[in-house]
Each structure stands twice: as C-alpha cells, then as structure tokens.
N, C-alpha and C positions, 0 to 999 in steps of 0.2 A: 504494500500500500504506500502510495506517495503522500506527501504532506506539503502544504503551501507555506509552512513556517520555515523561515531562514534562521531566526535566532529566538531566544527566549523572551525578548522584549515584546514580540508580537503575541505570544501566548498569554502574557499577563492580562490581556483584555478579558480572558475567559474566567479570571479569578478576581474580578473587581470587588466582590462582596466578601472575600475571604477574611479581610481584616475588620469587618463590621458585624459583630455577633448579633446585634439587634436585627439587622436585615436577614441574616441567616435564620434566626428564630421566627421572624415574620413569614419568610418563605416556607419554612417547615410547617408552621401553623396553617398557612394557606393550603398547602398540599394535604395536610391532615383533614382539614374541613372539607375539601373537595372529595377525598376518599370516603369519609364518613357519609357525606351527602349521597354519593353514588351507591354506597352499600345500602343505605336506608331507602333510597328510591327503587333500587332493584328488589329489595325485600317487599316493599309495598306493591310493586307490580306483580311479583310472584304470588303474594297472598291473594290479590284480586283475581289473578288468572286461575289459581287453584279453587277459589270460592266459586267462580263462574263454572269451572269444569265440574266441581262437585254438585252444583245446583243442576246442571244439565244431566248428570248421571242420576240424580234423585228423581228428576222429572221423567226420565225414560223408564225408571223402575215403576213409577206410579201409573204410567199410561198403559192401557191394555194392548 
C-alpha cells in the first residue's frame, strides 16, 4: 500500500485532538449516545415487529 505522507508533519493533522482531553471525552460521549440510541431504536423496532407477527399468528389460530 502506498501513502501520500512524505514526513510526519503532514500526519499531525490527523491527531489534532490528541492533546485536548475534553474534546476526546466529548467525542467519546457522542459516539456512546449514538450507539445507545441505535440499540434502543433497533430494540423498539424488533419489539413492534414481533408484536405484529404474534398478533397475526393469534388471528390465524382464531379464524376457522
């Protein structure tokens, strides 16, 4: 694999927040909130889908 970096001065741009713990904590908290939101929204969707599936199954059993 090739790289476009000629020296380490250009690489420093990728580590801009490394010396600012508050920004790192903020970004980590943001990622955690996004992950928790995704997990909860997926759970809500799955719960609703299962309830709909179970209701359809119950309706089929009652119908002659």
